[in-house]
C-alpha positions as a Markdown table, in Angstrom:
| # | Residue | x | y | z |
|---|---|---|---|---|
| 1 | Unk | 21.7 | -180.1 | 10.8 |
| 2 | Unk | 18.0 | -180.6 | 10.3 |
| 3 | Unk | 16.1 | -179.2 | 13.3 |
| 4 | Unk | 12.6 | -180.1 | 12.4 |
| 5 | Unk | 9.8 | -178.1 | 10.8 |
| 6 | Unk | 6.9 | -175.8 | 11.9 |
| 7 | Unk | 3.9 | -175.5 | 9.7 |
| 8 | Unk | 1.3 | -172.9 | 10.8 |
| 9 | Unk | -2.1 | -174.0 | 9.5 |
| 10 | Unk | -5.3 | -172.1 | 9.2 |
| 11 | Unk | -8.2 | -174.4 | 10.3 |
| 12 | Unk | -10.9 | -172.1 | 8.8 |
| 13 | Unk | -13.9 | -170.5 | 10.6 |
| 14 | Unk | -15.3 | -173.5 | 12.5 |
| 15 | Unk | -16.9 | -176.0 | 10.1 |
| 16 | Unk | -14.5 | -178.9 | 9.7 |
| 17 | Unk | -15.3 | -179.0 | 6.0 |
| 18 | Unk | -13.9 | -175.5 | 5.5 |
| 19 | Unk | -10.2 | -176.4 | 6.1 |
| 20 | Unk | -8.2 | -176.4 | 2.9 |
| 21 | Unk | -7.0 | -179.6 | 1.3 |
| 22 | Unk | -3.4 | -178.4 | 1.8 |
| 23 | Unk | -4.2 | -178.0 | 5.5 |
| 24 | Unk | -5.5 | -181.6 | 5.7 |
| 25 | Unk | -2.3 | -182.8 | 4.0 |
| 26 | Unk | -0.2 | -181.0 | 6.6 |
| 27 | Unk | -2.1 | -182.6 | 9.4 |
| 28 | Unk | -1.7 | -186.0 | 7.9 |
| 29 | Unk | 2.1 | -185.4 | 7.8 |
| 30 | Unk | 2.3 | -184.0 | 11.3 |
| 31 | Unk | 4.2 | -185.6 | 14.2 |
| 32 | Unk | 2.9 | -183.0 | 16.7 |
| 33 | Unk | -0.3 | -180.9 | 16.5 |
| 34 | Unk | -0.6 | -177.9 | 18.8 |
| 35 | Unk | -4.2 | -176.7 | 18.5 |
| 36 | Unk | -6.3 | -173.7 | 19.7 |
| 37 | Unk | -9.7 | -173.5 | 21.5 |
| 38 | Unk | -11.6 | -172.4 | 18.3 |
| 39 | Unk | -10.4 | -175.4 | 16.4 |
| 40 | Unk | -13.0 | -178.2 | 16.0 |
| 41 | Unk | -11.4 | -181.4 | 17.4 |
| 42 | Unk | -12.8 | -183.3 | 14.5 |
| 43 | Unk | -9.9 | -182.0 | 12.5 |
| 44 | Unk | -7.5 | -183.9 | 14.7 |
| 45 | Unk | -8.8 | -187.1 | 13.1 |
| 46 | Unk | -6.6 | -186.2 | 10.2 |
| 47 | Unk | -3.6 | -186.7 | 12.5 |
| 48 | Unk | -4.4 | -189.9 | 14.5 |
| 49 | Unk | -0.8 | -190.8 | 15.1 |
| 50 | Unk | 0.4 | -187.4 | 16.0 |
| 51 | Unk | 1.0 | -186.1 | 19.5 |
| 52 | Unk | -2.0 | -183.7 | 20.1 |
| 53 | Unk | -1.6 | -180.8 | 22.6 |
| 54 | Unk | -4.2 | -178.3 | 23.4 |
| 55 | Unk | -2.6 | -174.8 | 23.8 |
| 56 | Unk | -5.7 | -172.6 | 23.5 |
| 57 | Unk | -7.4 | -170.1 | 25.8 |
| 58 | Unk | -10.9 | -170.5 | 27.3 |
| 59 | Unk | -12.7 | -167.8 | 29.2 |
| 60 | Unk | -9.5 | -166.0 | 30.0 |
| 61 | Unk | -7.7 | -169.2 | 31.2 |
| 62 | Unk | -4.6 | -170.1 | 29.3 |
| 63 | Unk | -3.4 | -173.7 | 28.9 |
| 64 | Unk | 0.0 | -172.2 | 27.9 |
| 65 | Unk | 1.3 | -168.7 | 27.8 |
| 66 | Unk | 2.6 | -167.6 | 24.4 |
| 67 | Unk | 6.2 | -167.9 | 25.5 |
| 68 | Unk | 5.5 | -171.5 | 26.6 |
| 69 | Unk | 3.9 | -172.2 | 23.2 |
| 70 | Unk | 7.0 | -170.9 | 21.4 |
| 71 | Unk | 9.3 | -173.1 | 23.5 |
| 72 | Unk | 7.1 | -176.1 | 23.0 |
| 73 | Unk | 7.3 | -175.6 | 19.2 |
| 74 | Unk | 11.1 | -175.4 | 19.4 |
| 75 | Unk | 11.4 | -178.3 | 21.8 |
| 76 | Unk | 9.4 | -180.7 | 19.6 |
| 77 | Unk | 11.0 | -179.5 | 16.4 |
| 78 | Unk | 14.5 | -180.1 | 17.8 |
| 79 | Unk | 13.5 | -183.7 | 18.0 |
| 80 | Unk | 13.4 | -183.6 | 14.2 |
| 81 | Unk | 9.6 | -183.6 | 14.2 |
| 82 | Unk | 7.1 | -181.9 | 12.0 |
| 83 | Unk | 5.1 | -179.6 | 14.2 |
| 84 | Unk | 1.7 | -178.3 | 13.0 |
| 85 | Unk | 0.4 | -175.3 | 14.7 |
| 86 | Unk | -3.4 | -175.4 | 14.1 |
| 87 | Unk | -5.2 | -172.1 | 14.4 |
| 88 | Unk | -8.8 | -171.0 | 13.9 |
| 89 | Unk | -9.5 | -169.0 | 10.7 |
| 90 | Unk | -6.4 | -167.7 | 9.0 |
| 91 | Unk | -3.2 | -167.7 | 11.1 |
| 92 | Unk | -2.1 | -164.3 | 9.7 |
| 93 | Unk | -5.4 | -162.5 | 10.7 |
| 94 | Unk | -5.1 | -161.8 | 14.4 |
| 95 | Unk | -3.7 | -165.3 | 14.9 |
| 96 | Unk | -0.1 | -164.6 | 16.0 |
| 97 | Unk | 1.0 | -167.1 | 13.4 |
| 98 | Unk | 3.7 | -164.6 | 12.1 |
| 99 | Unk | 5.2 | -164.3 | 15.6 |
| 100 | Unk | 5.5 | -168.0 | 16.1 |
| 101 | Unk | 7.1 | -168.5 | 12.7 |
| 102 | Unk | 9.6 | -165.7 | 13.5 |
| 103 | Unk | 10.6 | -167.3 | 16.8 |
| 104 | Unk | 11.0 | -170.8 | 15.2 |
| 105 | Unk | 13.0 | -169.4 | 12.3 |
| 106 | Unk | 15.4 | -167.6 | 14.7 |
| 107 | Unk | 16.1 | -171.1 | 16.3 |
| 108 | Unk | 17.0 | -172.5 | 12.9 |
| 109 | Unk | 13.7 | -174.4 | 12.3 |
| 110 | Unk | 12.2 | -174.7 | 8.9 |
| 111 | Unk | 8.9 | -172.8 | 8.7 |
| 112 | Unk | 5.9 | -172.8 | 6.4 |
| 113 | Unk | 2.3 | -171.5 | 6.4 |
| 114 | Unk | -0.9 | -172.9 | 5.1 |
| 115 | Unk | -3.5 | -170.0 | 4.7 |
| 116 | Unk | -6.9 | -170.6 | 6.1 |
| 117 | Unk | -10.4 | -169.3 | 5.3 |
| 118 | Unk | -10.7 | -166.2 | 7.6 |
| 119 | Unk | -13.7 | -166.0 | 9.8 |
| 120 | Unk | -13.8 | -162.2 | 9.0 |
| 121 | Unk | -15.3 | -162.8 | 5.6 |
| 122 | Unk | -16.5 | -166.4 | 5.7 |
| 123 | Unk | -18.7 | -166.2 | 8.8 |
| 124 | Unk | -20.8 | -163.3 | 7.4 |
| 125 | Unk | -20.9 | -165.1 | 4.0 |
| 126 | Unk | -22.3 | -168.2 | 5.7 |
| 127 | Unk | -25.2 | -166.0 | 6.7 |
| 128 | Unk | -25.6 | -164.5 | 3.3 |
| 129 | Unk | -23.9 | -161.3 | 4.3 |
| 130 | Unk | -21.3 | -160.1 | 1.8 |
| 131 | Unk | -18.6 | -157.7 | 3.0 |
| 132 | Unk | -18.7 | -155.8 | -0.3 |
| 133 | Unk | -21.6 | -155.3 | -2.6 |
| 134 | Unk | -22.1 | -152.9 | -5.5 |
| 135 | Unk | -24.0 | -149.9 | -4.4 |
| 136 | Unk | -23.6 | -150.7 | -0.7 |
| 137 | Unk | -19.9 | -151.0 | 0.2 |
| 138 | Unk | -16.8 | -150.5 | -1.9 |
| 139 | Unk | -14.4 | -151.7 | 0.8 |
| 140 | Unk | -14.2 | -153.3 | 4.2 |
| 141 | Unk | -12.3 | -153.0 | 7.4 |
| 142 | Unk | -11.3 | -156.0 | 9.6 |
| 143 | Unk | -10.4 | -154.8 | 13.1 |
| 144 | Unk | -9.6 | -156.4 | 16.4 |
| 145 | Unk | -12.0 | -155.2 | 19.0 |
| 146 | Unk | -9.4 | -155.6 | 21.8 |
| 147 | Unk | -5.8 | -154.7 | 21.6 |
| 148 | Unk | -3.0 | -156.4 | 23.6 |
| 149 | Unk | -3.5 | -153.6 | 26.2 |
| 150 | Unk | -7.2 | -154.7 | 26.5 |
| 151 | Unk | -8.4 | -151.5 | 25.0 |
| 152 | Unk | -10.6 | -150.8 | 22.0 |
| 153 | Unk | -8.5 | -150.3 | 18.8 |
| 154 | Unk | -8.3 | -146.6 | 17.7 |
| 155 | Unk | -9.0 | -147.9 | 14.2 |
| 156 | Unk | -12.7 | -148.5 | 15.1 |
| 157 | Unk | -13.2 | -144.7 | 15.4 |
| 158 | Unk | -11.6 | -144.2 | 12.0 |
| 159 | Unk | -13.7 | -146.9 | 10.4 |
| 160 | Unk | -16.8 | -145.4 | 11.8 |
| 161 | Unk | -16.2 | -142.3 | 9.7 |
| 162 | Unk | -16.1 | -144.3 | 6.5 |
| 163 | Unk | -18.8 | -145.8 | 4.3 |
| 164 | Unk | -17.0 | -149.2 | 4.4 |
| 165 | Unk | -18.3 | -152.4 | 5.9 |
| 166 | Unk | -16.7 | -152.8 | 9.3 |
| 167 | Unk | -16.0 | -156.3 | 10.6 |
| 168 | Unk | -14.8 | -156.5 | 14.2 |
| 169 | Unk | -13.3 | -159.6 | 15.8 |
| 170 | Unk | -13.1 | -160.2 | 19.6 |
| 171 | Unk | -15.2 | -157.1 | 20.2 |
| 172 | Unk | -18.2 | -158.3 | 22.3 |
| 173 | Unk | -16.8 | -156.9 | 25.5 |
| 174 | Unk | -16.5 | -153.5 | 23.9 |
| 175 | Unk | -19.9 | -153.6 | 22.1 |
| 176 | Unk | -21.4 | -150.6 | 23.8 |
| 177 | Unk | -18.2 | -148.5 | 23.3 |
| 178 | Unk | -18.2 | -149.5 | 19.6 |
| 179 | Unk | -21.8 | -148.6 | 19.0 |
| 180 | Unk | -21.3 | -145.2 | 20.7 |
| 181 | Unk | -18.6 | -144.4 | 18.2 |
| 182 | Unk | -20.9 | -145.1 | 15.3 |
| 183 | Unk | -23.8 | -143.2 | 16.9 |
| 184 | Unk | -21.5 | -140.2 | 17.2 |
| 185 | Unk | -21.0 | -140.3 | 13.4 |
| 186 | Unk | -24.8 | -140.2 | 12.9 |
| 187 | Unk | -25.1 | -143.9 | 12.0 |
| 188 | Unk | -27.7 | -145.1 | 14.5 |
| 189 | Unk | -29.8 | -146.6 | 11.7 |
| 190 | Unk | -27.0 | -148.6 | 10.1 |
| 191 | Unk | -27.6 | -152.4 | 10.1 |
| 192 | Unk | -25.5 | -154.6 | 12.4 |
| 193 | Unk | -25.2 | -158.3 | 12.7 |
| 194 | Unk | -23.6 | -160.3 | 15.5 |
| 195 | Unk | -22.7 | -163.9 | 14.6 |
| 196 | Unk | -21.7 | -166.3 | 17.4 |
| 197 | Unk | -19.9 | -169.6 | 16.8 |
| 198 | Unk | -20.1 | -169.0 | 13.0 |
| 199 | Unk | -20.4 | -171.9 | 10.6 |
| 200 | Unk | -20.8 | -174.4 | 13.4 |
| 201 | Unk | -23.9 | -176.3 | 14.7 |
| 202 | Unk | -23.9 | -173.9 | 17.6 |
| 203 | Unk | -24.2 | -170.8 | 15.4 |
| 204 | Unk | -26.4 | -167.9 | 16.6 |
| 205 | Unk | -27.2 | -164.6 | 14.9 |
| 206 | Unk | -28.6 | -161.3 | 16.0 |
| 207 | Unk | -29.7 | -158.6 | 13.5 |
| 208 | Unk | -30.4 | -155.0 | 14.5 |
| 209 | Unk | -29.1 | -151.5 | 14.0 |
| 210 | Unk | -26.4 | -149.5 | 15.7 |
| 211 | Unk | -29.1 | -148.2 | 18.0 |
| 212 | Unk | -30.7 | -151.6 | 18.8 |
| 213 | Unk | -28.0 | -154.2 | 18.6 |
| 214 | Unk | -27.0 | -154.1 | 22.3 |
| 215 | Unk | -30.6 | -154.9 | 23.2 |
| 216 | Unk | -30.7 | -157.7 | 20.6 |
| 217 | Unk | -27.4 | -159.1 | 22.0 |
| 218 | Unk | -28.8 | -159.3 | 25.5 |
| 219 | Unk | -32.1 | -160.7 | 24.3 |
| 220 | Unk | -30.4 | -163.5 | 22.4 |
| 221 | Unk | -27.6 | -163.9 | 24.9 |
| 222 | Unk | -24.9 | -163.4 | 22.3 |
| 223 | Unk | -21.3 | -163.6 | 23.5 |
| 224 | Unk | -17.8 | -164.5 | 22.4 |
| 225 | Unk | -16.7 | -166.1 | 20.2 |
| 226 | Unk | -18.6 | -163.7 | 17.9 |
| 227 | Unk | -18.1 | -161.4 | 14.9 |
| 228 | Unk | -19.7 | -158.0 | 14.6 |
| 229 | Unk | -20.6 | -156.8 | 11.1 |
| 230 | Unk | -21.6 | -153.2 | 10.7 |
| 231 | Unk | -22.8 | -151.8 | 7.4 |
| 232 | Unk | -25.6 | -151.7 | 4.7 |
| 233 | Unk | -24.4 | -155.1 | 3.4 |
| 234 | Unk | -26.2 | -156.7 | 6.4 |
| 235 | Unk | -29.4 | -156.0 | 4.7 |
| 236 | Unk | -28.6 | -158.4 | 1.9 |
| 237 | Unk | -29.4 | -161.3 | 4.1 |
| 238 | Unk | -33.0 | -160.1 | 4.6 |
| 239 | Unk | -33.3 | -159.3 | 0.9 |
| 240 | Unk | -32.4 | -162.9 | 0.0 |
| 241 | Unk | -35.0 | -164.2 | 2.5 |
| 242 | Unk | -37.6 | -161.8 | 1.1 |
| 243 | Unk | -36.9 | -163.0 | -2.5 |
| 244 | Unk | -37.2 | -166.6 | -1.4 |
| 245 | Unk | -40.5 | -166.0 | 0.5 |
| 246 | Unk | -42.0 | -164.2 | -2.5 |
| 247 | Unk | -40.9 | -167.0 | -4.8 |
| 248 | Unk | -42.3 | -169.8 | -2.7 |
| 249 | Unk | -45.5 | -167.8 | -2.2 |
| 250 | Unk | -46.0 | -167.5 | -6.0 |
| 251 | Unk | -45.3 | -171.2 | -6.3 |
| 252 | Unk | -47.9 | -172.0 | -3.7 |
| 253 | Unk | -50.5 | -169.8 | -5.4 |
| 254 | Unk | -49.9 | -171.5 | -8.8 |
| 255 | Unk | -50.3 | -175.0 | -7.2 |
């Protein structure tokens, strides 16, 4: 007996144009869309006839607890409906998409996933910050700043010992603790970027070092949702700006 379908869709990092074509097609086919707080509501225009339910979290307040979201998925799917679970970024990068798919599959519901562009690499890229660059970084870590126990992930301390680019999601509440770990490894001068509301019209960015970024964050009132990027690759952004300034200066002189 057909019991409906769940498709977990990655909405991308924020800009509505950064959802995949396959994600748009899933929305157009949806009977129900359950969407998170970091999803731009403009994407719901692709599903005008679908039931649209906000299930996200804002400032610590949950519209639905995770168990309730799971039950909502099953309840709607059992009505032989196509349920699209729309999540910011990529649903398999700290998005709990895998958990929701497992729960639905255990109830006999067909499941599928549409990968999304992860904010962990696309938000820095949007600011001309690569996560790898020859001569600067051979690898990168993507780490959650806060575990389910509301503590800093132990992986941050391991990452601080490496030469890799470190990208930390959901880490603003632990910013001081994170920077202390890097200082203890002698990395006070390593460049750091904090990007808030990346790829959207509300985007803000602060650039500093391990030693100065807390001051920059306070000065520019940076807060969640934000991504922290630690590594020499952050300097690429300024290098591009310098090249552009020099080019336009030469052009102005020639004119």
